[in-house]
All heavy atoms as a GROMACS GRO file, in nm:
protein
  606
    1MET      N    1   0.085  -0.118   0.000
    1MET     CA    2   0.000   0.000   0.000
    1MET      C    3   0.089   0.123   0.000
    1MET      O    4   0.187   0.130   0.072
    1MET     CB    5  -0.089  -0.001   0.124
    1MET     CG    6  -0.164   0.127   0.146
    1MET     SD    7  -0.263   0.115   0.295
    1MET     CE    8  -0.265   0.285   0.342
    2SER      N    9   0.052   0.221  -0.081
    2SER     CA   10   0.125   0.347  -0.079
    2SER      C   11   0.024   0.460  -0.058
    2SER      O   12  -0.093   0.449  -0.091
    2SER     CB   13   0.202   0.368  -0.208
    2SER     OG   14   0.115   0.388  -0.316
    3VAL      N   15   0.074   0.566   0.001
    3VAL     CA   16  -0.005   0.688   0.021
    3VAL      C   17   0.066   0.797  -0.058
    3VAL      O   18   0.183   0.827  -0.033
    3VAL     CB   19  -0.015   0.726   0.170
    3VAL    CG1   20  -0.098   0.852   0.187
    3VAL    CG2   21  -0.074   0.612   0.252
    4ASN      N   22  -0.003   0.851  -0.156
    4ASN     CA   23   0.053   0.953  -0.244
    4ASN      C   24  -0.012   1.087  -0.213
    4ASN      O   25  -0.134   1.099  -0.217
    4ASN     CB   26   0.029   0.916  -0.390
    4ASN     CG   27   0.094   0.785  -0.425
    4ASN    OD1   28   0.215   0.773  -0.421
    4ASN    ND2   29   0.014   0.685  -0.457
    5TYR      N   30   0.070   1.186  -0.185
    5TYR     CA   31   0.022   1.322  -0.160
    5TYR      C   32   0.041   1.401  -0.289
    5TYR      O   33   0.153   1.415  -0.337
    5TYR     CB   34   0.099   1.385  -0.045
    5TYR     CG   35   0.068   1.320   0.087
    5TYR    CD1   36   0.137   1.206   0.129
    5TYR    CD2   37  -0.032   1.370   0.170
    5TYR    CE1   38   0.107   1.146   0.250
    5TYR    CE2   39  -0.062   1.310   0.291
    5TYR     CZ   40   0.008   1.197   0.330
    5TYR     OH   41  -0.021   1.137   0.449
    6VAL      N   42  -0.070   1.450  -0.346
    6VAL     CA   43  -0.069   1.517  -0.475
    6VAL      C   44  -0.136   1.653  -0.461
    6VAL      O   45  -0.240   1.666  -0.395
    6VAL     CB   46  -0.144   1.431  -0.580
    6VAL    CG1   47  -0.151   1.501  -0.713
    6VAL    CG2   48  -0.080   1.295  -0.593
    7CYS      N   49  -0.078   1.755  -0.526
    7CYS     CA   50  -0.138   1.888  -0.523
    7CYS      C   51  -0.268   1.886  -0.602
    7CYS      O   52  -0.272   1.842  -0.716
    7CYS     CB   53  -0.042   1.992  -0.581
    7CYS     SG   54  -0.113   2.159  -0.579
    8LYS      N   55  -0.374   1.936  -0.541
    8LYS     CA   56  -0.504   1.936  -0.607
    8LYS      C   57  -0.515   2.042  -0.716
    8LYS      O   58  -0.609   2.041  -0.794
    8LYS     CB   59  -0.617   1.952  -0.506
    8LYS     CG   60  -0.616   2.083  -0.432
    8LYS     CD   61  -0.726   2.086  -0.329
    8LYS     CE   62  -0.727   2.215  -0.250
    8LYS     NZ   63  -0.837   2.216  -0.156
    9HIS      N   64  -0.418   2.132  -0.724
    9HIS     CA   65  -0.421   2.238  -0.825
    9HIS      C   66  -0.331   2.205  -0.944
    9HIS      O   67  -0.377   2.205  -1.057
    9HIS     CB   68  -0.380   2.372  -0.764
    9HIS     CG   69  -0.467   2.414  -0.652
    9HIS    ND1   70  -0.598   2.455  -0.670
    9HIS    CD2   71  -0.445   2.420  -0.519
    9HIS    CE1   72  -0.651   2.486  -0.553
    9HIS    NE2   73  -0.560   2.465  -0.460
   10CYS      N   74  -0.204   2.177  -0.919
   10CYS     CA   75  -0.109   2.155  -1.029
   10CYS      C   76  -0.078   2.007  -1.051
   10CYS      O   77  -0.004   1.973  -1.142
   10CYS     CB   78   0.020   2.234  -1.004
   10CYS     SG   79   0.118   2.174  -0.865
   11HIS      N   80  -0.132   1.920  -0.966
   11HIS     CA   81  -0.118   1.775  -0.978
   11HIS      C   82   0.025   1.725  -0.960
   11HIS      O   83   0.059   1.616  -1.006
   11HIS     CB   84  -0.177   1.725  -1.110
   11HIS     CG   85  -0.315   1.776  -1.135
   11HIS    ND1   86  -0.425   1.734  -1.064
   11HIS    CD2   87  -0.361   1.872  -1.220
   11HIS    CE1   88  -0.532   1.799  -1.104
   11HIS    NE2   89  -0.496   1.884  -1.200
   12THR      N   90   0.109   1.804  -0.895
   12THR     CA   91   0.246   1.764  -0.866
   12THR      C   92   0.247   1.664  -0.751
   12THR      O   93   0.175   1.682  -0.652
   12THR     CB   94   0.331   1.887  -0.828
   12THR    OG1   95   0.332   1.976  -0.938
   12THR    CG2   96   0.472   1.849  -0.790
   13LEU      N   97   0.329   1.561  -0.763
   13LEU     CA   98   0.347   1.467  -0.652
   13LEU      C   99   0.428   1.536  -0.544
   13LEU      O  100   0.542   1.577  -0.567
   13LEU     CB  101   0.418   1.340  -0.700
   13LEU     CG  102   0.446   1.236  -0.593
   13LEU    CD1  103   0.315   1.179  -0.538
   13LEU    CD2  104   0.532   1.125  -0.649
   14ILE      N  105   0.370   1.551  -0.427
   14ILE     CA  106   0.436   1.619  -0.314
   14ILE      C  107   0.518   1.520  -0.233
   14ILE      O  108   0.627   1.551  -0.187
   14ILE     CB  109   0.331   1.689  -0.225
   14ILE    CG1  110   0.257   1.795  -0.308
   14ILE    CG2  111   0.396   1.750  -0.102
   14ILE    CD1  112   0.133   1.850  -0.240
   15GLY      N  113   0.466   1.400  -0.218
   15GLY     CA  114   0.537   1.298  -0.142
   15GLY      C  115   0.467   1.164  -0.149
   15GLY      O  116   0.352   1.155  -0.191
   16ARG      N  117   0.539   1.060  -0.107
   16ARG     CA  118   0.484   0.924  -0.112
   16ARG      C  119   0.534   0.846   0.008
   16ARG      O  120   0.651   0.852   0.043
   16ARG     CB  121   0.528   0.855  -0.241
   16ARG     CG  122   0.489   0.708  -0.246
   16ARG     CD  123   0.528   0.643  -0.376
   16ARG     NE  124   0.439   0.695  -0.480
   16ARG     CZ  125   0.476   0.717  -0.605
   16ARG    NH1  126   0.598   0.693  -0.643
   16ARG    NH2  127   0.391   0.762  -0.693
   17LEU      N  128   0.443   0.774   0.070
   17LEU     CA  129   0.477   0.680   0.177
   17LEU      C  130   0.450   0.540   0.126
   17LEU      O  131   0.341   0.513   0.075
   17LEU     CB  132   0.390   0.705   0.301
   17LEU     CG  133   0.404   0.839   0.371
   17LEU    CD1  134   0.298   0.851   0.480
   17LEU    CD2  135   0.542   0.853   0.430
   18GLU      N  136   0.548   0.454   0.138
   18GLU     CA  137   0.530   0.315   0.098
   18GLU      C  138   0.573   0.227   0.214
   18GLU      O  139   0.691   0.200   0.231
   18GLU     CB  140   0.611   0.285  -0.028
   18GLU     CG  141   0.559   0.358  -0.149
   18GLU     CD  142   0.620   0.308  -0.278
   18GLU    OE1  143   0.637   0.186  -0.292
   18GLU    OE2  144   0.648   0.393  -0.363
   19GLU      N  145   0.476   0.189   0.294
   19GLU     CA  146   0.500   0.105   0.410
   19GLU      C  147   0.386   0.007   0.424
   19GLU      O  148   0.272   0.039   0.391
   19GLU     CB  149   0.503   0.189   0.540
   19GLU     CG  150   0.628   0.267   0.564
   19GLU     CD  151   0.622   0.337   0.699
   19GLU    OE1  152   0.579   0.275   0.798
   19GLU    OE2  153   0.661   0.453   0.704
   20SER      N  154   0.416  -0.107   0.477
   20SER     CA  155   0.307  -0.197   0.513
   20SER      C  156   0.262  -0.158   0.653
   20SER      O  157   0.340  -0.111   0.734
   20SER     CB  158   0.355  -0.342   0.510
   20SER     OG  159   0.460  -0.360   0.602
   21GLY      N  160   0.136  -0.173   0.677
   21GLY     CA  161   0.084  -0.145   0.810
   21GLY      C  162   0.056   0.002   0.838
   21GLY      O  163   0.040   0.041   0.953
   22ILE      N  164   0.051   0.086   0.735
   22ILE     CA  165   0.013   0.225   0.757
   22ILE      C  166  -0.135   0.226   0.792
   22ILE      O  167  -0.216   0.166   0.722
   22ILE     CB  168   0.035   0.310   0.630
   22ILE    CG1  169   0.181   0.312   0.590
   22ILE    CG2  170  -0.015   0.452   0.651
   22ILE    CD1  171   0.207   0.386   0.459
   23ASP      N  172  -0.170   0.293   0.898
   23ASP     CA  173  -0.312   0.301   0.932
   23ASP      C  174  -0.358   0.447   0.936
   23ASP      O  175  -0.278   0.539   0.942
   23ASP     CB  176  -0.343   0.229   1.063
   23ASP     CG  177  -0.277   0.292   1.185
   23ASP    OD1  178  -0.228   0.405   1.175
   23ASP    OD2  179  -0.275   0.227   1.289
   24GLU      N  180  -0.488   0.463   0.927
   24GLU     CA  181  -0.546   0.596   0.917
   24GLU      C  182  -0.521   0.681   1.041
   24GLU      O  183  -0.510   0.802   1.031
   24GLU     CB  184  -0.696   0.585   0.891
   24GLU     CG  185  -0.727   0.527   0.755
   24GLU     CD  186  -0.874   0.532   0.721
   24GLU    OE1  187  -0.954   0.580   0.803
   24GLU    OE2  188  -0.908   0.488   0.610
   25THR      N  189  -0.508   0.617   1.155
   25THR     CA  190  -0.483   0.693   1.278
   25THR      C  191  -0.343   0.755   1.275
   25THR      O  192  -0.326   0.872   1.309
   25THR     CB  193  -0.497   0.601   1.401
   25THR    OG1  194  -0.628   0.543   1.400
   25THR    CG2  195  -0.479   0.678   1.530
   26ARG      N  196  -0.243   0.679   1.233
   26ARG     CA  197  -0.107   0.734   1.222
   26ARG      C  198  -0.100   0.849   1.123
   26ARG      O  199  -0.021   0.941   1.140
   26ARG     CB  200  -0.010   0.625   1.178
   26ARG     CG  201   0.062   0.560   1.293
   26ARG     CD  202   0.162   0.457   1.247
   26ARG     NE  203   0.279   0.517   1.184
   26ARG     CZ  204   0.363   0.450   1.108
   26ARG    NH1  205   0.343   0.323   1.082
   26ARG    NH2  206   0.468   0.510   1.056
   27LEU      N  207  -0.181   0.843   1.019
   27LEU     CA  208  -0.181   0.947   0.917
   27LEU      C  209  -0.269   1.066   0.955
   27LEU      O  210  -0.265   1.169   0.890
   27LEU     CB  211  -0.228   0.890   0.782
   27LEU     CG  212  -0.135   0.784   0.723
   27LEU    CD1  213  -0.201   0.719   0.603
   27LEU    CD2  214  -0.001   0.845   0.684
   28GLY      N  215  -0.351   1.050   1.057
   28GLY     CA  216  -0.438   1.158   1.103
   28GLY      C  217  -0.571   1.166   1.030
   28GLY      O  218  -0.648   1.259   1.051
   29PHE      N  219  -0.600   1.067   0.946
   29PHE     CA  220  -0.725   1.070   0.871
   29PHE      C  221  -0.847   1.060   0.961
   29PHE      O  222  -0.955   1.107   0.924
   29PHE     CB  223  -0.730   0.957   0.768
   29PHE     CG  224  -0.627   0.966   0.658
   29PHE    CD1  225  -0.605   0.859   0.576
   29PHE    CD2  226  -0.553   1.081   0.638
   29PHE    CE1  227  -0.510   0.865   0.473
   29PHE    CE2  228  -0.458   1.089   0.536
   29PHE     CZ  229  -0.437   0.981   0.454
   30HIS      N  230  -0.832   1.000   1.078
   30HIS     CA  231  -0.945   0.983   1.169
   30HIS      C  232  -0.998   1.117   1.220
   30HIS      O  233  -1.110   1.127   1.268
   30HIS     CB  234  -0.904   0.894   1.288
   30HIS     CG  235  -0.802   0.955   1.377
   30HIS    ND1  236  -0.669   0.970   1.337
   30HIS    CD2  237  -0.811   1.008   1.501
   30HIS    CE1  238  -0.602   1.029   1.435
   30HIS    NE2  239  -0.686   1.052   1.535
   31GLN      N  240  -0.919   1.224   1.206
   31GLN     CA  241  -0.962   1.355   1.254
   31GLN      C  242  -1.046   1.430   1.151
   31GLN      O  243  -1.103   1.534   1.182
   31GLN     CB  244  -0.839   1.439   1.291
   31GLN     CG  245  -0.761   1.381   1.407
   31GLN     CD  246  -0.641   1.465   1.444
   31GLN    OE1  247  -0.625   1.576   1.397
   31GLN    NE2  248  -0.557   1.411   1.529
   32LEU      N  249  -1.054   1.378   1.030
   32LEU     CA  250  -1.130   1.443   0.924
   32LEU      C  251  -1.278   1.410   0.935
   32LEU      O  252  -1.315   1.299   0.974
   32LEU     CB  253  -1.079   1.400   0.787
   32LEU     CG  254  -0.934   1.432   0.754
   32LEU    CD1  255  -0.896   1.370   0.620
   32LEU    CD2  256  -0.911   1.581   0.752
   33THR      N  257  -1.362   1.505   0.897
   33THR     CA  258  -1.506   1.478   0.889
   33THR      C  259  -1.532   1.393   0.765
   33THR      O  260  -1.447   1.386   0.675
   33THR     CB  261  -1.585   1.610   0.876
   33THR    OG1  262  -1.553   1.671   0.750
   33THR    CG2  263  -1.555   1.705   0.991
   34PRO      N  264  -1.648   1.330   0.757
   34PRO     CA  265  -1.679   1.252   0.635
   34PRO      C  266  -1.672   1.337   0.508
   34PRO      O  267  -1.626   1.290   0.404
   34PRO     CB  268  -1.821   1.202   0.661
   34PRO     CG  269  -1.832   1.195   0.810
   34PRO     CD  270  -1.750   1.312   0.860
   35GLU      N  271  -1.712   1.462   0.517
   35GLU     CA  272  -1.707   1.551   0.400
   35GLU      C  273  -1.561   1.580   0.361
   35GLU      O  274  -1.527   1.581   0.242
   35GLU     CB  275  -1.780   1.682   0.429
   35GLU     CG  276  -1.929   1.668   0.448
   35GLU     CD  277  -1.968   1.621   0.589
   35GLU    OE1  278  -1.886   1.629   0.683
   35GLU    OE2  279  -2.082   1.574   0.604
   36GLU      N  280  -1.475   1.602   0.459
   36GLU     CA  281  -1.334   1.626   0.432
   36GLU      C  282  -1.268   1.502   0.372
   36GLU      O  283  -1.188   1.513   0.279
   36GLU     CB  284  -1.261   1.669   0.559
   36GLU     CG  285  -1.299   1.807   0.607
   36GLU     CD  286  -1.245   1.838   0.746
   36GLU    OE1  287  -1.227   1.745   0.828
   36GLU    OE2  288  -1.221   1.957   0.772
   37ARG      N  289  -1.302   1.387   0.425
   37ARG     CA  290  -1.247   1.262   0.371
   37ARG      C  291  -1.284   1.246   0.225
   37ARG      O  292  -1.201   1.209   0.142
   37ARG     CB  293  -1.297   1.142   0.452
   37ARG     CG  294  -1.238   1.133   0.590
   37ARG     CD  295  -1.298   1.014   0.663
   37ARG     NE  296  -1.253   0.890   0.605
   37ARG     CZ  297  -1.144   0.824   0.641
   37ARG    NH1  298  -1.068   0.871   0.737
   37ARG    NH2  299  -1.111   0.712   0.583
   38GLN      N  300  -1.410   1.275   0.192
   38GLN     CA  301  -1.455   1.262   0.055
   38GLN      C  302  -1.384   1.363  -0.036
   38GLN      O  303  -1.351   1.332  -0.150
   38GLN     CB  304  -1.606   1.282   0.047
   38GLN     CG  305  -1.663   1.260  -0.090
   38GLN     CD  306  -1.814   1.271  -0.091
   38GLN    OE1  307  -1.877   1.307   0.008
   38GLN    NE2  308  -1.873   1.241  -0.205
   39GLN      N  309  -1.359   1.482   0.016
   39GLN     CA  310  -1.296   1.587  -0.064
   39GLN      C  311  -1.147   1.564  -0.085
   39GLN      O  312  -1.094   1.595  -0.192
   39GLN     CB  313  -1.318   1.723   0.005
   39GLN     CG  314  -1.264   1.840  -0.072
   39GLN     CD  315  -1.294   1.972  -0.002
   39GLN    OE1  316  -1.350   1.977   0.106
   39GLN    NE2  317  -1.256   2.080  -0.064
   40TYR      N  318  -1.077   1.511   0.014
   40TYR     CA  319  -0.931   1.506   0.010
   40TYR      C  320  -0.870   1.368  -0.010
   40TYR      O  321  -0.754   1.358  -0.047
   40TYR     CB  322  -0.873   1.566   0.139
   40TYR     CG  323  -0.908   1.710   0.158
   40TYR    CD1  324  -0.988   1.750   0.264
   40TYR    CD2  325  -0.863   1.807   0.070
   40TYR    CE1  326  -1.021   1.884   0.281
   40TYR    CE2  327  -0.895   1.940   0.086
   40TYR     CZ  328  -0.975   1.978   0.192
   40TYR     OH  329  -1.007   2.109   0.208
   41ILE      N  330  -0.943   1.261   0.017
   41ILE     CA  331  -0.884   1.127   0.016
   41ILE      C  332  -0.953   1.040  -0.087
   41ILE      O  333  -1.075   1.030  -0.090
   41ILE     CB  334  -0.893   1.062   0.156
   41ILE    CG1  335  -0.817   1.146   0.257
   41ILE    CG2  336  -0.840   0.920   0.153
   41ILE    CD1  337  -0.834   1.102   0.399
   42LEU      N  338  -0.873   0.975  -0.170
   42LEU     CA  339  -0.924   0.882  -0.269
   42LEU      C  340  -0.855   0.747  -0.246
   42LEU      O  341  -0.732   0.738  -0.250
   42LEU     CB  342  -0.893   0.932  -0.411
   42LEU     CG  343  -0.931   0.841  -0.526
   42LEU    CD1  344  -1.080   0.817  -0.530
   42LEU    CD2  345  -0.883   0.900  -0.657
   43VAL      N  346  -0.935   0.644  -0.220
   43VAL     CA  347  -0.881   0.509  -0.199
   43VAL      C  348  -0.902   0.430  -0.328
   43VAL      O  349  -1.014   0.418  -0.378
   43VAL     CB  350  -0.951   0.438  -0.081
   43VAL    CG1  351  -0.895   0.298  -0.062
   43VAL    CG2  352  -0.936   0.520   0.047
   44HIS      N  353  -0.793   0.378  -0.383
   44HIS     CA  354  -0.798   0.303  -0.508
   44HIS      C  355  -0.828   0.156  -0.481
   44HIS      O  356  -0.809   0.107  -0.369
   44HIS     CB  357  -0.664   0.318  -0.582
   44HIS     CG  358  -0.630   0.461  -0.611
   44HIS    ND1  359  -0.680   0.531  -0.717
   44HIS    CD2  360  -0.551   0.548  -0.542
   44HIS    CE1  361  -0.633   0.654  -0.716
   44HIS    NE2  362  -0.554   0.667  -0.610
   45SER      N  363  -0.873   0.086  -0.583
   45SER     CA  364  -0.912  -0.054  -0.567
   45SER      C  365  -0.796  -0.144  -0.523
   45SER      O  366  -0.818  -0.246  -0.460
   45SER     CB  367  -0.972  -0.108  -0.698
   45SER     OG  368  -0.878  -0.096  -0.804
   46ASN      N  369  -0.672  -0.105  -0.553
   46ASN     CA  370  -0.556  -0.186  -0.511
   46ASN      C  371  -0.509  -0.153  -0.370
   46ASN      O  372  -0.409  -0.206  -0.324
   46ASN     CB  373  -0.441  -0.168  -0.610
   46ASN     CG  374  -0.385  -0.026  -0.612
   46ASN    OD1  375  -0.438   0.064  -0.547
   46ASN    ND2  376  -0.279  -0.006  -0.687
   47GLY      N  377  -0.581  -0.062  -0.301
   47GLY     CA  378  -0.545  -0.028  -0.163
   47GLY      C  379  -0.461   0.098  -0.151
   47GLY      O  380  -0.442   0.149  -0.042
   48ASP      N  381  -0.408   0.147  -0.262
   48ASP     CA  382  -0.332   0.272  -0.257
   48ASP      C  383  -0.425   0.389  -0.226
   48ASP      O  384  -0.545   0.383  -0.255
   48ASP     CB  385  -0.261   0.298  -0.389
   48ASP     CG  386  -0.144   0.203  -0.414
   48ASP    OD1  387  -0.108   0.128  -0.322
   48ASP    OD2  388  -0.091   0.204  -0.526
   49VAL      N  389  -0.368   0.493  -0.169
   49VAL     CA  390  -0.446   0.609  -0.128
   49VAL      C  391  -0.383   0.734  -0.190
   49VAL      O  392  -0.261   0.749  -0.191
   49VAL     CB  393  -0.447   0.624   0.027
   49VAL    CG1  394  -0.520   0.749   0.070
   49VAL    CG2  395  -0.508   0.500   0.091
   50THR      N  396  -0.467   0.822  -0.242
   50THR     CA  397  -0.422   0.952  -0.291
   50THR      C  398  -0.483   1.058  -0.200
   50THR      O  399  -0.604   1.059  -0.178
   50THR     CB  400  -0.466   0.977  -0.436
   50THR    OG1  401  -0.405   0.878  -0.520
   50THR    CG2  402  -0.423   1.116  -0.483
   51VAL      N  403  -0.397   1.144  -0.147
   51VAL     CA  404  -0.441   1.254  -0.062
   51VAL      C  405  -0.421   1.382  -0.142
   51VAL      O  406  -0.310   1.413  -0.184
   51VAL     CB  407  -0.360   1.260   0.070
   51VAL    CG1  408  -0.410   1.375   0.157
   51VAL    CG2  409  -0.370   1.128   0.144
   52ARG      N  410  -0.531   1.453  -0.164
   52ARG     CA  411  -0.525   1.578  -0.240
   52ARG      C  412  -0.502   1.692  -0.142
   52ARG      O  413  -0.579   1.710  -0.048
   52ARG     CB  414  -0.656   1.599  -0.316
   52ARG     CG  415  -0.677   1.494  -0.423
   52ARG     CD  416  -0.814   1.506  -0.484
   52ARG     NE  417  -0.863   1.642  -0.480
   52ARG     CZ  418  -0.910   1.709  -0.582
   52ARG    NH1  419  -0.920   1.653  -0.698
   52ARG    NH2  420  -0.951   1.835  -0.570
   53MET      N  421  -0.397   1.768  -0.166
   53MET     CA  422  -0.365   1.883  -0.081
   53MET      C  423  -0.309   1.993  -0.170
   53MET      O  424  -0.311   1.980  -0.292
   53MET     CB  425  -0.269   1.843   0.030
   53MET     CG  426  -0.145   1.771  -0.016
   53MET     SD  427  -0.046   1.698   0.116
   53MET     CE  428  -0.024   1.830   0.229
   54THR      N  429  -0.259   2.101  -0.112
   54THR     CA  430  -0.204   2.211  -0.189
   54THR      C  431  -0.055   2.223  -0.162
   54THR      O  432  -0.013   2.231  -0.047
   54THR     CB  433  -0.275   2.343  -0.154
   54THR    OG1  434  -0.416   2.326  -0.174
   54THR    CG2  435  -0.228   2.456  -0.242
   55CYS      N  436   0.024   2.223  -0.269
   55CYS     CA  437   0.170   2.234  -0.255
   55CYS      C  438   0.208   2.377  -0.216
   55CYS      O  439   0.126   2.470  -0.224
   55CYS     CB  440   0.240   2.192  -0.383
   55CYS     SG  441   0.221   2.306  -0.522
   56ASP      N  442   0.331   2.395  -0.174
   56ASP     CA  443   0.379   2.526  -0.131
   56ASP      C  444   0.371   2.629  -0.243
   56ASP      O  445   0.334   2.744  -0.220
   56ASP     CB  446   0.523   2.517  -0.080
   56ASP     CG  447   0.533   2.441   0.050
   56ASP    OD1  448   0.431   2.426   0.121
   56ASP    OD2  449   0.645   2.394   0.083
   57TYR      N  450   0.406   2.589  -0.364
   57TYR     CA  451   0.403   2.681  -0.478
   57TYR      C  452   0.261   2.734  -0.502
   57TYR      O  453   0.240   2.855  -0.517
   57TYR     CB  454   0.454   2.612  -0.604
   57TYR     CG  455   0.439   2.696  -0.729
   57TYR    CD1  456   0.527   2.799  -0.757
   57TYR    CD2  457   0.333   2.672  -0.817
   57TYR    CE1  458   0.512   2.878  -0.871
   57TYR    CE2  459   0.318   2.750  -0.931
   57TYR     CZ  460   0.407   2.852  -0.956
   57TYR     OH  461   0.389   2.930  -1.068
   58CYS      N  462   0.163   2.645  -0.504
   58CYS     CA  463   0.025   2.686  -0.528
   58CYS      C  464  -0.031   2.766  -0.411
   58CYS      O  465  -0.106   2.861  -0.431
   58CYS     CB  466  -0.062   2.564  -0.557
   58CYS     SG  467  -0.024   2.488  -0.718
   59THR      N  468   0.007   2.730  -0.289
   59THR     CA  469  -0.036   2.807  -0.172
   59THR      C  470   0.013   2.950  -0.183
   59THR      O  471  -0.065   3.045  -0.164
   59THR     CB  472   0.018   2.743  -0.043
   59THR    OG1  473  -0.036   2.612  -0.030
   59THR    CG2  474  -0.019   2.825   0.080
   60GLU      N  475   0.138   2.967  -0.218
   60GLU     CA  476   0.194   3.101  -0.232
   60GLU      C  477   0.126   3.179  -0.345
   60GLU      O  478   0.093   3.297  -0.329
   60GLU     CB  479   0.344   3.092  -0.259
   60GLU     CG  480   0.414   3.226  -0.263
   60GLU     CD  481   0.563   3.211  -0.284
   60GLU    OE1  482   0.624   3.118  -0.228
   60GLU    OE2  483   0.619   3.295  -0.357
   61ALA      N  484   0.103   3.114  -0.457
   61ALA     CA  485   0.038   3.180  -0.571
   61ALA      C  486  -0.104   3.224  -0.535
   61ALA      O  487  -0.145   3.335  -0.570
   61ALA     CB  488   0.037   3.088  -0.692
   62ILE      N  489  -0.177   3.140  -0.465
   62ILE     CA  490  -0.315   3.173  -0.427
   62ILE      C  491  -0.317   3.283  -0.322
   62ILE      O  492  -0.404   3.369  -0.323
   62ILE     CB  493  -0.391   3.047  -0.382
   62ILE    CG1  494  -0.413   2.956  -0.504
   62ILE    CG2  495  -0.523   3.082  -0.317
   62ILE    CD1  496  -0.467   2.819  -0.471
   63GLN      N  497  -0.220   3.283  -0.231
   63GLN     CA  498  -0.212   3.390  -0.132
   63GLN      C  499  -0.183   3.524  -0.198
   63GLN      O  500  -0.237   3.627  -0.158
   63GLN     CB  501  -0.106   3.359  -0.027
   63GLN     CG  502  -0.149   3.251   0.070
   63GLN     CD  503  -0.038   3.210   0.166
   63GLN    OE1  504   0.078   3.241   0.146
   63GLN    NE2  505  -0.078   3.139   0.270
   64MET      N  506  -0.098   3.524  -0.300
   64MET     CA  507  -0.064   3.648  -0.370
   64MET      C  508  -0.176   3.693  -0.463
   64MET      O  509  -0.191   3.813  -0.489
   64MET     CB  510   0.066   3.630  -0.448
   64MET     CG  511   0.187   3.619  -0.358
   64MET     SD  512   0.346   3.585  -0.436
   64MET     CE  513   0.334   3.646  -0.599
   65HIS      N  514  -0.255   3.597  -0.514
   65HIS     CA  515  -0.363   3.627  -0.608
   65HIS      C  516  -0.487   3.547  -0.567
   65HIS      O  517  -0.519   3.444  -0.627
   65HIS     CB  518  -0.322   3.589  -0.751
   65HIS     CG  519  -0.198   3.656  -0.796
   65HIS    ND1  520  -0.194   3.787  -0.837
   65HIS    CD2  521  -0.070   3.611  -0.804
   65HIS    CE1  522  -0.070   3.820  -0.870
   65HIS    NE2  523   0.007   3.714  -0.849
   66PRO      N  524  -0.560   3.593  -0.464
   66PRO     CA  525  -0.675   3.517  -0.411
   66PRO      C  526  -0.782   3.485  -0.515
   66PRO      O  527  -0.854   3.387  -0.501
   66PRO     CB  528  -0.731   3.607  -0.302
   66PRO     CG  529  -0.623   3.704  -0.270
   66PRO     CD  530  -0.537   3.716  -0.391
   67GLU      N  531  -0.790   3.565  -0.620
   67GLU     CA  532  -0.891   3.539  -0.724
   67GLU      C  533  -0.868   3.405  -0.794
   67GLU      O  534  -0.961   3.347  -0.851
   67GLU     CB  535  -0.895   3.654  -0.826
   67GLU     CG  536  -0.771   3.668  -0.911
   67GLU     CD  537  -0.656   3.747  -0.849
   67GLU    OE1  538  -0.662   3.783  -0.730
   67GLU    OE2  539  -0.558   3.770  -0.920
   68LEU      N  540  -0.748   3.351  -0.787
   68LEU     CA  541  -0.720   3.220  -0.846
   68LEU      C  542  -0.801   3.109  -0.781
   68LEU      O  543  -0.832   3.009  -0.845
   68LEU     CB  544  -0.570   3.187  -0.837
   68LEU     CG  545  -0.476   3.271  -0.922
   68LEU    CD1  546  -0.332   3.235  -0.891
   68LEU    CD2  547  -0.505   3.252  -1.070
   69SER      N  548  -0.836   3.127  -0.654
   69SER     CA  549  -0.910   3.022  -0.584
   69SER      C  550  -1.051   3.007  -0.638
   69SER      O  551  -1.118   2.907  -0.609
   69SER     CB  552  -0.912   3.049  -0.434
   69SER     OG  553  -0.984   3.169  -0.408
   70LEU      N  554  -1.098   3.101  -0.717
   70LEU     CA  555  -1.231   3.093  -0.775
   70LEU      C  556  -1.236   3.007  -0.900
   70LEU      O  557  -1.342   2.966  -0.945
   70LEU     CB  558  -1.283   3.234  -0.809
   70LEU     CG  559  -1.294   3.330  -0.690
   70LEU    CD1  560  -1.332   3.469  -0.740
   70LEU    CD2  561  -1.393   3.279  -0.588
   71LEU      N  562  -1.120   2.977  -0.958
   71LEU     CA  563  -1.112   2.896  -1.079
   71LEU      C  564  -1.104   2.747  -1.046
   71LEU      O  565  -1.043   2.709  -0.946
   71LEU     CB  566  -0.988   2.937  -1.160
   71LEU     CG  567  -0.981   3.082  -1.203
   71LEU    CD1  568  -0.845   3.112  -1.267
   71LEU    CD2  569  -1.093   3.115  -1.298
   72PRO      N  570  -1.163   2.661  -1.129
   72PRO     CA  571  -1.158   2.518  -1.100
   72PRO      C  572  -1.017   2.460  -1.102
   72PRO      O  573  -0.984   2.374  -1.021
   72PRO     CB  574  -1.244   2.454  -1.210
   72PRO     CG  575  -1.279   2.562  -1.305
   72PRO     CD  576  -1.240   2.693  -1.248
   73SER      N  577  -0.932   2.502  -1.193
   73SER     CA  578  -0.792   2.459  -1.199
   73SER      C  579  -0.705   2.581  -1.223
   73SER      O  580  -0.664   2.608  -1.336
   73SER     CB  581  -0.772   2.357  -1.312
   73SER     OG  582  -0.842   2.239  -1.285
   74PRO      N  583  -0.676   2.656  -1.117
   74PRO     CA  584  -0.608   2.783  -1.135
   74PRO      C  585  -0.464   2.772  -1.182
   74PRO      O  586  -0.414   2.862  -1.249
   74PRO     CB  587  -0.614   2.847  -0.997
   74PRO     CG  588  -0.629   2.732  -0.904
   74PRO     CD  589  -0.705   2.628  -0.979
   75LEU      N  590  -0.395   2.666  -1.150
   75LEU     CA  591  -0.252   2.656  -1.180
   75LEU      C  592  -0.224   2.524  -1.251
   75LEU      O  593  -0.182   2.427  -1.193
   75LEU     CB  594  -0.171   2.666  -1.052
   75LEU     CG  595  -0.199   2.791  -0.970
   75LEU    CD1  596  -0.141   2.779  -0.832
   75LEU    CD2  597  -0.145   2.914  -1.040
   76GLN      N  598  -0.246   2.522  -1.379
   76GLN     CA  599  -0.226   2.397  -1.453
   76GLN      C  600  -0.087   2.391  -1.507
   76GLN      O  601  -0.027   2.482  -1.548
   76GLN     CB  602  -0.325   2.387  -1.565
   76GLN     CG  603  -0.465   2.372  -1.513
   76GLN     CD  604  -0.565   2.354  -1.627
   76GLN    OE1  605  -0.528   2.342  -1.742
   76GLN    NE2  606  -0.690   2.353  -1.594
   0.00000   0.00000   0.00000
């Protein structure tokens, strides 16, 4: 099982964890609401997990230009 952290804006791979025995509590997923889990976490049929988040580059760009957050894919 791997956990892949991917930017939800530019789709850049931010990081990857590849360990057996990774559980949701260690990753902090248990603290998310059901709505947050649906928005940020995608579990694939092979057991791999994709976590959608925002990379540093996109965070900085959106902070400098807040109007970008209104676009569906502001930083392609």
